[in-house]
N, C-alpha and C positions, 0 to 999 in steps of 0.2 A: 503593497498592498493596503484596502482600506481598514481602518480599523473596525467600522459599523459594516457588518456583512449582513446581506439577506438572510433570512432562514432557508431557503432552500439552497441557495449557494454553499450555507455553512454545511448544510447536509451532503450535498455532491465532495465535498472536500474531506469532510469526514469518510465518506465511503474510498475515497481516494488514499486516505492515510490509514485504512484497515487494510487495503487490497497491498500495502507495499511491507507487509509484515514478513519475517523470517518462516521458513517451513518449522514447525512444532518439532519437537526432540522425540516425540512417540511416532510421529510419521516416518521420521527417517529412521527409529528402529524397527517400526514394523514393516517398510519396505526393504529393510536389510541393505540400506544403504543406495540402494538404487535412485531415490528421489533425496536430494542432499539440498538444493537451492531453489529457491522460487525466482522461475524465469521471468516472471511480470514485476521484478524487485525495481525500485524507481529510486535516485536520489533528489534530494529533496532540492537540493540547489541547481545540479546541471540541468535535469528534464523538467520544461514546462508543463504546468496542468492545464488543459483545457476546460474551464469548468464554467466559463461565463461571467 
């Protein structure tokens, strides 16, 4: 990937990084462990990000 990224592209990449976070511990506690994993979790090497 290019070292110099445009600002809109960087914003889109930041959104993808925020989306790939694990589920917070308080959510697991509040739902009594019915929600344990994030189904939209993405591995940064395996999955390609289409941000353009």
